[in-house]
C-alpha positions, 0 to 999 in steps of 0.5 A: 499499499502507498504511503504518501509523502509529506509533500503530497499531504502538505499539498493536499491541505493547501487544496482543501484550504481553497474551498469554504469549510462546508464545501471541502468535498469540491476539493476532490478533482484536484486531489485526484490529480495530486494523488495521480502525480505521486503514483502515475494513476489513481490507485486503490490507496489514492482513492482511500487517501482522497476519502480520508482527507475529505471525509467521504467514503471510498465509493464516492471518490471512486465514482468520480474517479472512474467518470473522468478519463484523465484519472487513470485507474492503472499504471501509466507511462511517462507519456500519454500519447492521445490521438484524436480520431473524431469526425474532422481528424478522422476525415483528415487522417487521425485514424491512420496516425492512430493505427500507425502508432498502435502497430509501431508500438505494439499496444492498443488503446490505454495500453502502455509500452513494455519499457513504461514510456508510452501509453497510447490512446484514441481520443474522441475529440481534443477541441482543436479541429482548425489544427487537425489531425492533432495529437497530444503528449501529456495534454500538449499539442502537436498539430497537423500530424501525419503517421511519419510525424507522430512516429518520429514524436514517439521514438524521440520520447522513447530515446529520452528526448523532449520534442517541442509541441506545436503550441504551449510550453515544453513537455513534462512527464505525466506525473509533472502535469498531474501536479499542474492540473492539481493547481500548482505552478510548474517550477521547472527553469524556463518551463513556460518560456517556449510555444505560442499561439497557432496561426488559425488562432491568430487569424480570428485576432488579425480579422478583429483588428482589420475591422476595428473590433478589437479591444482598445489598447490590446496587446497580444504580446502582454506577458502573463503576470507572476503570482506576486504581481496578480496578488498585488493588483487584487489587493490594490483592487480590493482596496479601491473597492473598499474605499468607494463602498465607504458611506459618505459623511452625513450632511448636518440637519437644516436648522429651523433658521435655514430660511425654508420654513420646514421643520427638521425630518419633514418633507422639504426640509433638505437643503439646496443640493441635498437629496430628499429622504426616500419616505419624503420623495416616495410617501412610502414607509416600507423598508428599503429591499434590494432590486431583483437585478442583484440576483441571477436572472434565473433566481429572479425568474423563478421567484416572480413566478412562484414567490413564497414566504422566504423569497419575497420579491416586492419589486418584481411586476405582478407579484405580492409579498407573501405572508404565512398563513395558518396551517390546516387542521389535521382533521381537514387533512384526514377529511380530504384524504378519506374523500380522495380515497373513496373517489379512487378505489384501488384496482384488485390484484386479479383484475384490471383497473375499472373492471366490475369484480361481480361479473368476473367472479361469476365468469370464473364460477361458470368456467369451473362448472364447466370443466366439471360437467364437460360441455362449454357454457356461455358467460354473460360476457358472450365468450365460452369458457 
């Protein structure tokens, strides 16, 4: 049984801390990637580890691990080679690429070479139709591949090399990729220095710029900020938002000598340039209620159609604020239930619902009598028994 390292346990605690205390089970997906980063697949020990740290049972964890194809349930090679064989890539030669690799490596779908280097799989779709046929190595793209090019990639991998993907960062092992999928940065020197966008991707950007619909000031070469820079920017934005939300200092109440002849607290007592109180402006003393726009459209629609005492929406057109009513007395409920039962008698086990039982019983008796006497007799339903 695998004993996970202290580093893995520390990372597990960090992953769980990303989620609210009462939503810790949401950390299951990155935790499965984390245990896969240590073992190369999600073993029974990995399932047990995730269940232990999240307070789940193993069946719950196993159900998730077997649902997603990115979680491997048996030892996997250092490099997962996935060839798209779905419609677009298939038309462009994807199946030929897969068949060539399978024959050359001597393995089939989801099988690993004897040296433990390569695991081959066909993928239903790799979401890169404009680059087809495509294959990925540990989820990094090799675009427009043909059988010979794909063979060159896997042979370089088996020889210990790291061929450069068409797009994306330089290759890493499947275990190293699992660490990133768990939410941790790639710590290799210059790991994200290589790669770049593909021509079909840039084509859309250029068309937008030509027609003047690009975002003003957008620079596609803008570097990605480091974590420290991103944290600093987020802190500054939070501080600016907090400063904006601070209530302004209330102006002093107007005195009777202000010249308008109104008493403080009455309509018209606001000074020049000051907004009138809400009650004075609308004549209503109802408490302020947040506008329904503060809620999602789905929630607002549901509440408008059928509001209840817990989801009052007084602003919604055509609705009223519901109030709790007195619950019906138990005897009223019992009376209604009895009336329903009387109006809908249950069907018997020996007849279809709605049939009259008396005729059926008479027919059965006639049939028994006929069996004893020999000649057939006609029943009242017209059939011979």
